[in-house]
C-alpha positions as CSV (number, residue, x, y, z in Angstrom):
1,M,-86.0,-50.4,8.3
2,E,-88.6,-47.6,7.6
3,L,-91.1,-47.1,10.4
4,K,-94.0,-48.2,8.0
5,Q,-92.3,-51.7,7.9
6,L,-92.3,-52.2,11.5
7,S,-94.9,-54.5,13.1
8,A,-97.2,-53.1,15.6
9,L,-95.3,-54.6,18.4
10,E,-92.1,-53.4,17.3
11,L,-93.3,-50.0,16.7
12,G,-94.8,-50.2,20.2
13,K,-91.6,-51.0,21.8
14,K,-89.8,-48.1,20.0
15,I,-92.4,-45.7,21.3
16,A,-92.1,-47.1,25.1
17,A,-88.3,-46.6,24.8
18,G,-88.6,-43.2,23.5
19,E,-87.0,-43.9,20.3
20,V,-90.2,-43.0,18.1
21,K,-92.7,-40.4,18.8
22,V,-96.3,-41.2,18.6
23,K,-96.6,-38.1,16.1
24,E,-93.8,-39.6,13.7
25,A,-95.8,-43.2,13.8
26,V,-98.9,-41.2,13.0
27,D,-97.0,-39.4,10.1
28,A,-95.6,-42.4,8.7
29,A,-99.0,-43.8,8.2
30,F,-100.2,-40.8,6.7
31,A,-97.7,-40.4,4.4
32,V,-98.3,-43.8,2.9
33,S,-102.0,-43.2,2.5
34,D,-101.6,-40.0,1.0
35,E,-99.2,-41.8,-1.5
36,K,-101.4,-44.9,-2.2
37,E,-105.0,-44.1,-1.4
38,A,-105.8,-42.8,-4.9
39,D,-104.8,-46.2,-6.1
40,I,-106.3,-48.6,-3.4
41,H,-109.2,-46.7,-1.7
42,S,-108.7,-48.5,2.1
43,Y,-110.5,-45.9,3.8
44,I,-113.7,-44.4,3.7
45,T,-113.0,-41.5,6.2
46,I,-109.4,-40.3,7.1
47,D,-109.6,-38.7,10.3
48,K,-106.3,-36.7,10.3
49,E,-107.2,-33.9,12.9
50,G,-108.6,-36.4,15.2
51,A,-105.5,-38.7,15.0
52,Y,-103.0,-36.0,15.7
53,A,-105.1,-35.0,18.6
54,A,-105.2,-38.4,20.0
55,A,-101.6,-38.7,19.5
56,E,-100.3,-35.7,21.5
57,K,-102.8,-37.2,24.6
58,V,-101.3,-40.5,24.2
59,Q,-97.6,-39.4,24.1
60,Q,-98.4,-37.3,27.2
61,A,-100.0,-40.4,28.9
62,I,-97.0,-42.5,28.0
63,D,-94.4,-39.8,29.1
64,K,-96.3,-39.9,32.4
65,G,-96.0,-43.7,32.6
66,E,-99.8,-43.9,32.7
67,L,-99.9,-46.4,29.5
68,S,-98.2,-49.9,29.8
69,S,-99.9,-51.6,26.8
70,P,-97.7,-53.0,24.0
71,L,-99.8,-50.9,21.6
72,A,-99.5,-47.7,23.2
73,G,-99.2,-45.1,20.6
74,V,-99.6,-47.4,17.7
75,P,-101.9,-46.2,14.7
76,V,-104.9,-48.2,14.0
77,A,-107.6,-48.5,11.3
78,I,-111.2,-49.4,12.2
79,K,-113.7,-51.0,9.9
80,D,-116.6,-48.6,9.0
81,N,-119.0,-50.9,10.8
82,M,-118.1,-50.0,14.4
83,C,-119.4,-46.8,15.9
84,T,-117.2,-44.3,16.7
85,E,-118.1,-41.2,18.6
86,G,-117.7,-38.1,16.6
87,I,-116.4,-39.9,13.4
88,L,-118.6,-40.8,10.5
89,T,-119.8,-44.3,10.2
90,T,-121.2,-45.5,7.1
91,C,-121.2,-49.4,6.9
92,A,-120.3,-48.3,3.3
93,S,-124.1,-47.5,2.6
94,K,-125.5,-44.4,1.2
95,I,-128.5,-45.1,4.1
96,L,-126.0,-43.9,6.6
97,C,-123.9,-41.4,4.5
98,N,-124.5,-38.9,7.4
99,F,-124.5,-40.8,10.5
100,V,-122.0,-39.8,13.2
101,P,-122.5,-42.0,16.4
102,T,-122.7,-40.5,20.0
103,Y,-120.9,-43.6,21.6
104,T,-118.1,-45.8,20.7
105,A,-118.1,-49.6,20.3
106,T,-116.3,-51.5,23.0
107,A,-113.7,-53.0,21.2
108,V,-112.6,-49.6,19.7
109,E,-113.0,-48.1,23.2
110,K,-110.8,-50.9,24.7
111,L,-108.2,-50.1,22.2
112,K,-108.2,-46.3,22.9
113,A,-107.9,-47.3,26.5
114,A,-104.9,-49.1,25.4
115,G,-103.5,-46.1,24.0
116,A,-104.2,-46.8,20.2
117,V,-104.6,-43.9,17.7
118,I,-107.4,-44.3,15.4
119,L,-106.4,-43.0,11.7
120,G,-109.8,-43.4,10.1
121,K,-112.5,-46.0,9.1
122,T,-111.9,-48.3,6.3
123,N,-114.0,-49.3,3.3
124,M,-116.0,-52.5,3.4
125,D,-118.8,-54.4,1.3
126,E,-121.9,-52.6,2.1
127,F,-123.6,-53.7,5.5
128,A,-120.6,-56.5,5.4
129,M,-122.6,-58.2,2.7
130,G,-120.0,-59.4,0.3
131,S,-116.7,-60.9,-0.5
132,T,-114.9,-58.4,-2.5
133,T,-115.2,-55.0,-1.1
134,E,-117.1,-54.1,-4.3
135,T,-120.7,-53.6,-3.2
136,S,-119.3,-50.4,-1.0
137,A,-121.5,-47.3,-2.1
138,Y,-118.0,-45.3,-1.7
139,G,-116.3,-47.1,-4.4
140,V,-114.3,-50.6,-4.6
141,T,-111.0,-51.1,-2.7
142,R,-108.1,-52.8,-4.7
143,N,-105.6,-55.3,-3.5
144,P,-102.2,-53.9,-2.8
145,R,-100.7,-57.0,-4.1
146,N,-102.0,-56.1,-7.4
147,I,-104.4,-53.4,-8.0
148,A,-106.3,-55.2,-10.9
149,H,-107.8,-57.8,-8.2
150,V,-110.3,-57.5,-5.3
151,P,-108.8,-57.4,-1.7
152,G,-111.5,-59.7,-0.4
153,G,-114.4,-58.9,1.8
154,S,-116.2,-57.5,3.6
155,S,-113.3,-56.3,5.8
156,G,-111.3,-55.9,2.5
157,G,-110.4,-51.9,3.6
158,S,-109.0,-53.2,6.6
159,A,-106.8,-56.1,5.0
160,A,-105.7,-53.9,2.4
161,A,-104.7,-50.8,4.6
162,V,-102.3,-53.4,7.0
163,A,-100.8,-54.8,3.5
164,A,-100.3,-51.4,2.0
165,E,-98.7,-50.3,5.3
166,E,-101.3,-47.5,5.6
167,C,-101.9,-48.7,9.2
168,F,-99.9,-51.0,11.5
169,Y,-103.0,-53.3,12.2
170,A,-106.8,-52.9,12.0
171,L,-110.2,-54.1,13.2
172,G,-112.4,-56.2,10.9
173,S,-115.8,-58.3,11.7
174,D,-116.3,-61.9,10.7
175,T,-119.6,-63.0,9.7
176,G,-118.7,-65.8,7.4
177,G,-115.2,-65.3,6.7
178,S,-115.0,-61.4,6.4
179,I,-111.9,-61.3,8.4
180,R,-110.0,-64.5,7.3
181,Q,-110.7,-64.3,3.6
182,P,-109.4,-60.9,2.9
183,A,-106.3,-61.6,5.2
184,G,-105.6,-64.6,2.8
185,Y,-106.2,-62.5,-0.3
186,C,-104.0,-59.7,0.8
187,G,-101.3,-61.9,2.6
188,V,-101.7,-60.6,6.2
189,V,-102.8,-62.5,9.2
190,G,-106.6,-62.3,10.4
191,I,-108.2,-63.9,13.5
192,K,-111.7,-64.8,14.0
193,P,-112.2,-65.2,17.8
194,T,-114.7,-67.7,19.5
195,Y,-118.3,-66.3,19.4
196,G,-118.8,-64.2,22.4
197,T,-115.0,-63.6,23.5
198,V,-115.1,-59.7,21.6
199,S,-118.1,-57.6,22.5
200,R,-120.3,-56.9,19.7
201,Y,-121.8,-53.5,21.5
202,G,-121.4,-51.0,19.1
203,L,-120.9,-53.2,15.9
204,V,-123.7,-52.3,13.3
205,A,-125.4,-56.0,13.2
206,Y,-125.6,-57.9,9.9
207,G,-126.1,-61.7,11.3
208,S,-126.1,-61.4,15.0
209,S,-125.5,-64.8,16.0
210,L,-122.7,-64.9,13.5
211,D,-121.0,-61.6,13.8
212,Q,-117.4,-61.5,15.6
213,I,-114.8,-58.6,15.7
214,G,-111.1,-59.5,15.4
215,P,-107.9,-58.0,14.1
216,L,-105.9,-57.9,11.0
217,A,-102.3,-57.6,11.3
218,K,-98.7,-58.0,9.8
219,D,-98.1,-61.2,11.7
220,V,-99.3,-63.8,14.5
221,S,-97.8,-61.8,17.3
222,D,-99.5,-58.7,16.6
223,A,-102.9,-60.4,16.0
224,A,-102.6,-62.1,19.4
225,A,-101.7,-58.9,21.1
226,V,-104.7,-56.9,19.2
227,L,-107.0,-59.8,20.2
228,E,-105.9,-59.8,23.8
229,A,-106.6,-56.0,24.0
230,I,-109.9,-56.0,22.7
231,S,-111.2,-59.4,24.5
232,G,-113.2,-59.4,27.5
233,Y,-116.8,-59.4,29.0
234,D,-119.2,-56.5,28.5
235,E,-122.2,-56.2,30.4
236,K,-123.6,-54.1,27.3
237,D,-123.6,-57.3,25.1
238,S,-125.9,-60.1,26.1
239,T,-123.9,-62.5,23.9
240,S,-120.6,-61.7,25.7
241,I,-118.6,-64.5,27.7
242,D,-116.8,-63.9,31.0
243,R,-113.7,-65.6,30.0
244,K,-110.5,-65.8,32.1
245,D,-108.1,-67.4,29.7
246,L,-107.3,-64.2,27.8
247,D,-103.7,-64.2,27.8
248,F,-103.3,-64.9,24.1
249,T,-99.7,-63.6,23.8
250,A,-98.5,-66.4,26.1
251,S,-99.1,-68.9,23.3
252,L,-96.5,-67.3,21.1
253,K,-94.3,-70.2,21.2
254,E,-92.4,-72.2,18.7
255,D,-93.7,-75.7,19.4
256,V,-96.0,-77.9,17.8
257,K,-94.8,-81.1,19.0
258,G,-97.5,-83.4,19.4
259,V,-100.3,-81.0,18.1
260,R,-102.9,-83.1,16.5
261,I,-103.8,-81.5,13.0
262,G,-106.8,-82.8,10.8
263,I,-107.1,-81.9,7.3
264,P,-110.8,-82.4,5.7
265,R,-110.5,-84.1,2.9
266,D,-113.7,-82.4,1.8
267,Y,-111.7,-79.1,1.6
268,F,-109.6,-80.6,-1.3
269,G,-112.0,-81.4,-3.9
270,E,-113.7,-80.1,-6.9
271,G,-113.2,-76.2,-7.0
272,L,-110.0,-75.9,-5.2
273,D,-106.9,-74.3,-7.2
274,P,-104.2,-76.7,-7.6
275,E,-101.7,-74.0,-6.7
276,V,-103.8,-73.1,-3.6
277,A,-104.1,-76.9,-2.6
278,A,-100.3,-77.5,-3.1
279,S,-99.2,-74.4,-0.9
280,V,-101.5,-75.2,1.7
281,K,-100.5,-79.1,1.9
282,A,-96.8,-77.9,2.0
283,A,-97.5,-75.8,5.0
284,A,-99.2,-78.6,6.7
285,A,-95.9,-81.0,5.7
286,A,-93.6,-78.3,7.2
287,L,-95.8,-78.2,10.5
288,K,-95.4,-82.2,10.4
289,E,-91.8,-81.9,10.0
290,A,-91.9,-79.8,13.2
291,G,-93.3,-82.3,15.3
292,A,-97.1,-82.0,14.6
293,V,-99.4,-85.1,14.1
294,V,-101.2,-84.7,10.8
295,E,-103.8,-86.7,9.0
296,E,-106.9,-86.4,6.8
297,F,-110.2,-87.1,7.8
298,D,-113.8,-86.7,6.4
299,L,-115.9,-83.7,7.4
300,A,-118.7,-84.2,4.9
301,L,-121.3,-81.8,6.4
302,V,-119.3,-78.6,5.1
303,K,-121.3,-79.2,1.8
304,Y,-124.4,-77.8,3.4
305,A,-122.4,-74.6,5.2
306,I,-123.3,-72.2,2.3
307,P,-127.1,-72.6,1.9
308,T,-127.3,-73.0,5.7
309,Y,-124.9,-69.7,6.5
310,Y,-127.0,-67.6,3.7
311,T,-130.6,-68.8,5.0
312,I,-129.7,-67.6,8.5
313,A,-127.5,-64.7,7.7
314,D,-130.0,-63.3,5.5
315,A,-133.0,-63.7,7.7
316,E,-130.9,-62.1,10.6
317,A,-130.0,-59.2,8.4
318,S,-133.5,-58.7,7.2
319,S,-134.5,-58.0,10.7
320,N,-131.4,-56.2,11.8
321,L,-131.8,-53.7,9.0
322,E,-135.7,-53.0,9.5
323,R,-134.3,-50.1,11.6
324,F,-132.8,-48.0,8.7
325,D,-136.1,-46.5,7.7
326,G,-135.2,-42.8,7.3
327,I,-137.2,-41.7,10.6
328,K,-134.4,-41.4,13.2
329,Y,-131.0,-41.3,11.6
330,G,-129.2,-41.8,8.4
331,Y,-130.5,-40.9,4.8
332,R,-134.0,-40.0,3.9
333,T,-135.6,-39.6,0.2
334,E,-136.5,-36.2,-0.4
335,D,-139.6,-36.8,-2.7
336,Y,-142.2,-38.8,-1.1
337,T,-146.1,-38.4,-0.5
338,D,-146.8,-40.4,2.7
339,L,-144.9,-42.2,5.5
340,H,-145.1,-45.6,3.6
341,D,-143.8,-43.9,0.3
342,M,-141.1,-42.4,2.2
343,Y,-140.4,-45.8,3.7
344,K,-140.1,-47.6,0.4
345,K,-138.3,-44.7,-1.4
346,T,-135.7,-44.2,1.3
347,R,-134.6,-48.0,1.6
348,S,-134.8,-48.4,-2.3
349,E,-132.5,-45.6,-2.6
350,G,-130.4,-45.9,0.6
351,F,-129.5,-49.9,0.1
352,G,-127.7,-51.2,-2.7
353,P,-128.6,-54.1,-4.7
354,E,-126.7,-56.8,-2.7
355,V,-128.3,-55.5,0.5
356,Q,-131.5,-55.3,-1.1
357,R,-131.1,-59.0,-2.5
358,R,-130.2,-60.4,1.0
359,I,-132.9,-58.5,2.8
360,M,-135.5,-60.1,0.3
361,L,-134.1,-63.7,0.6
362,G,-134.2,-63.0,4.5
363,S,-137.8,-61.8,4.6
364,F,-138.7,-64.8,2.3
365,V,-137.3,-67.6,4.5
366,L,-138.8,-66.0,7.5
367,S,-142.3,-65.5,5.9
368,S,-145.1,-67.5,6.7
369,G,-145.2,-71.1,5.0
370,Y,-141.7,-70.9,4.4
371,Y,-140.4,-70.5,8.1
372,D,-140.3,-74.0,8.7
373,A,-139.0,-75.3,5.1
374,Y,-135.9,-73.1,5.3
375,Y,-135.1,-71.0,8.3
376,L,-135.9,-73.8,10.8
377,K,-134.3,-76.5,8.8
378,A,-131.3,-74.2,8.5
379,L,-130.9,-74.0,12.2
380,K,-131.2,-77.7,12.6
381,V,-128.4,-78.1,9.9
382,K,-126.2,-75.6,11.9
383,A,-126.5,-77.7,15.3
384,L,-125.5,-80.8,13.0
385,I,-122.3,-78.7,11.6
386,K,-121.5,-77.8,15.2
387,Q,-121.7,-81.4,16.2
388,A,-119.5,-82.3,13.4
389,F,-116.8,-80.0,14.4
390,D,-117.4,-81.1,18.1
391,D,-116.7,-84.9,17.0
392,A,-113.7,-83.7,15.0
393,F,-112.1,-82.1,18.1
394,K,-112.2,-84.9,20.2
395,K,-109.6,-86.4,17.9
396,Y,-107.6,-83.1,16.6
397,D,-106.5,-79.9,18.3
398,V,-106.5,-78.2,15.0
399,I,-108.2,-78.4,11.6
400,L,-106.3,-77.2,8.8
401,G,-107.2,-76.0,5.2
402,P,-107.5,-73.3,2.6
403,V,-108.9,-70.0,3.2
404,A,-110.6,-69.8,-0.2
405,P,-110.8,-71.9,-3.3
406,T,-108.5,-69.6,-5.4
407,T,-106.6,-66.4,-5.0
408,A,-107.7,-63.1,-5.2
409,P,-110.1,-62.5,-8.4
410,K,-110.0,-59.6,-10.5
411,L,-112.2,-56.7,-10.1
412,G,-115.8,-57.3,-11.5
413,E,-115.2,-61.2,-11.8
414,S,-117.6,-62.0,-8.8
415,L,-119.7,-59.3,-8.7
416,S,-121.4,-60.3,-12.0
417,D,-122.2,-63.7,-10.3
418,P,-123.5,-63.5,-6.9
419,M,-123.5,-67.3,-6.7
420,K,-119.8,-67.3,-7.5
421,M,-119.1,-64.7,-4.7
422,Y,-121.0,-66.9,-2.3
423,L,-119.2,-69.8,-3.2
424,G,-116.0,-67.9,-2.2
425,D,-116.6,-68.4,1.3
426,I,-117.2,-72.1,1.2
427,Y,-113.9,-72.7,3.8
428,T,-114.8,-70.0,6.1
429,I,-118.3,-70.2,7.0
430,S,-118.6,-72.9,9.0
431,A,-116.5,-71.4,11.9
432,N,-119.1,-69.1,12.1
433,L,-122.0,-71.8,12.1
434,A,-120.1,-73.5,14.9
435,G,-118.9,-70.3,16.8
436,I,-115.2,-71.8,16.9
437,P,-112.3,-69.7,16.1
438,G,-110.3,-69.5,13.1
439,L,-106.8,-68.0,12.0
440,S,-106.0,-67.0,8.5
441,I,-102.0,-66.9,7.6
442,P,-100.1,-66.7,4.3
443,V,-98.5,-69.6,3.1
444,G,-97.3,-68.6,-0.4
445,R,-98.0,-67.1,-3.7
446,D,-99.5,-68.3,-7.1
447,A,-97.9,-67.9,-10.5
448,A,-99.1,-64.3,-10.6
449,G,-97.5,-63.3,-7.3
450,L,-101.0,-63.2,-5.4
451,P,-100.9,-64.4,-1.8
452,I,-102.4,-67.8,-0.6
453,G,-104.2,-68.3,2.4
454,M,-104.1,-71.0,5.2
455,Q,-106.7,-71.4,7.9
456,L,-106.5,-72.9,11.1
457,F,-109.9,-73.8,13.2
458,G,-109.4,-74.5,17.0
459,D,-112.3,-75.7,19.2
460,C,-114.3,-73.0,21.3
461,F,-111.9,-71.1,23.4
462,K,-109.0,-72.7,22.1
463,E,-107.5,-69.9,20.3
464,D,-104.3,-70.2,22.2
465,V,-103.8,-73.6,20.1
466,I,-104.1,-72.2,16.7
467,I,-102.2,-68.8,17.7
468,R,-99.1,-71.3,18.7
469,T,-99.6,-73.2,15.5
470,G,-99.8,-70.3,13.4
471,Y,-96.6,-68.6,15.0
472,T,-94.7,-71.7,14.7
473,Y,-95.6,-72.1,11.0
474,E,-94.8,-68.2,10.4
475,K,-91.1,-69.1,12.1
476,I,-90.7,-71.9,9.7
477,R,-91.9,-70.0,6.9
478,G,-89.9,-66.9,7.4
479,A,-90.5,-63.2,6.2
480,F,-93.5,-63.2,3.7
């Protein structure tokens, strides 16, 4: 088996045993990106010089016995909305075209401390606003399974890089499904942890009450190991939770006997592609055969998830993106008459159409006279959605459903119709509103050969159950 085909943990074992040098692993990743990047465009920035320098230092630390992490020496790609000291961080936006941070996001620092080697920064929807990685100011990313199709978004560059073997795993961020949906479209594994499990310090904010960093990987074992490495309390993040149950790799057991799995009937109604429905139901049947208790139930409030999400997320985005004004950092327009003219032109030229649309929507729902009618009402519905999941988890350990209504659309199809793009998040958004963990895992392919993803939800702090369920299904399914 070639190096590029190894999982992150398999490569980590070979590096630890001295069978593979870290530089060889980096060479293998860059050889693939040199070959495929022109077609796929997973990255915004590839940092060869930094990667080789890091590889040398990591190799020395491994040789001295100073690094014991199973990910030591394994190359990783980072979504371009996580600050990395000395490496361009653009959020795929013109307004941050020249921004090089002076500090590194906590999640990335934890990976570096474990001996990870950063290859570069992956492409994404601008400021994570989109579901296809087509709103990037630096060009679209294509799905490695079929380059006529999108990879999903907003972490499409990270998902595509893993699927194309341009890295061994990647970090993404998930505000409304932005890890799980591209994982589903690209046929890889993605985990969104419970809100507060991974520090948001250094993650450029979109929707602060919804954003979470998580892994995209080749299999459940890799995803669990990466999540374990990046999790933990961070005093620099006021929403960070001090958890003791972060041994996620201990959940990698092939055993679902007695696990209660609920399937929302509401997820299998109008709009769901029949091939997607059939594959997800077949996966549920396989888990039932393995000893899980599977039954359908009603989760009716999910129909309100999309308007609730876009009201809250856009309101938070309009506030978070106020800081990008051309004064302290980032792009500044060249032609302006006074301060207010500079603000207007900088933001008009620096932000793309989708970001401008969401800023305006957010400003509208927060404005005087509309705050109660829209934003406050959305917060109340969010609380009801959380209550609905709380009630469901009194009866079930895992909630199972599709990741998206269809497989990956063709390039240009969703972007021409924003509502169609928003509806693509219908099954993923609820997890962010409720703050619960979700795992996306491939379960099959459609007639065109595009991957189909299944999603597993767990109750807050119950990543162990969805990891064990996903791992068991993966063993039943075999190689994808």
